C-alpha positions, 0 to 999 in steps of 0.5 A: 599369764593368759589362757588362750583357750579360756580367752577364745570362748567368746571369740565372736564377741571379742572380735566384733569391736576389732572389726568395727575399729579397723573399718574406720581405717581408710588406708589404701595400701599400707606397707607395714602394720603393727598389731599391739597386744595381738593375743592369739593372732587370729585378728592379726592375720585379718590385717594381712587379708585386708591389706595384701601388700603390707607386712604385718607384725603382731606384738604380745608379751605373753608366751602362751598367746605368742605360741598360739599366734605362731600358727598364723606366722607365714609370709607377710605375717610375723610375731614378736615378744614385746611389753606394751608398757615400753614397746614402740613400733618403728617410725615407718609403721603406717598402720598401728592397731591395738584391740583391748590391750592398753587398759593393762598399761598403767601409762597408756596415755603417755605411750599412745601419745608417743606412738601417735607422735611418731606416725609418718605422713598418711599413717593411722593409729586405731585403738580400742579399750574396754570401758566397763570398770564401773560395771557390776562384773568388775565392781563385784570382783574388786569388792571380793578381792578387797575383803581381808581374807583375800587381801591376805591370800593375794598378797595385797593385790589391788585391782585397777579402778579406772585405768582408761580415758573416755573417748573424748580424752583419747581424742585429745591425746591423738589430736595433740599429736597432730592427728585428725581424730575419730572417737566413739563409745559403744555399749554392746548388750552381749548375749552369752549362753551357758552356765555362769557365762559372765564368770567364764568371760571374766576368767579369761580377762579381768580375773587373770591378775587375781588367779595368777596371785593364788594357787590352784586350790585358792583360785577355785575357792575364789571362783566359787565365792564369785559365782553366785554374786555374778549370777545375781548381778547378771541373771539369765533370761529367756534368750541367754544372759545379757552382759552389757560391755562398754568399749572406747574407740579412738582412730587418728590419721596424720594427713599427707 
């Protein structure tokens, strides 16, 4: 379960990779674009602005996110429920975008290989996933949740250690499907503001499986244990708290 309000607290930082991703899509006038893992739909609407002749469909499996996204549903923009672990856009979709979603899919490599293989001539697939699973934020969360007391209270929850490939790995996947590939990685030294901003960030993303496994009181207790650990890992500086965040990009194009 996702909290769109919590997720949106750092909307500018979360949106920046999206704009850098779609900037590498050189599609002149696509007819049908899909945004897979569209979340609250703000960026899905951007695709409609970029390609004024395209029908744009956002796909997500979270009811709260789809409810928020419905605000953008008008004209050429629509939204539908779909689980990325099994959802495939139609073969006529000539632009397929996914920003920070496939890291939640265990079989993301196989799914992206299938989607790439279905792209039509002159079609584009553009994907971005976080690559920060070895960062102090994620390591600290995994270490806390792995403690016996929290293992008992979460029902033995095990968090993903390294669910994504690097840029070269995704490039191989897309190239193997016959696409011309452009891949890269970027680490953003995000400057966050406020009290315990890294905790606020992970409450919107990495902590969702943990908080979903706990009742409200236990969730608050876990957050209070996590707070000083993240504060120590990411101490505030004169200009704010620097939160380095690695992201992995892969864009593939099927020539006409």
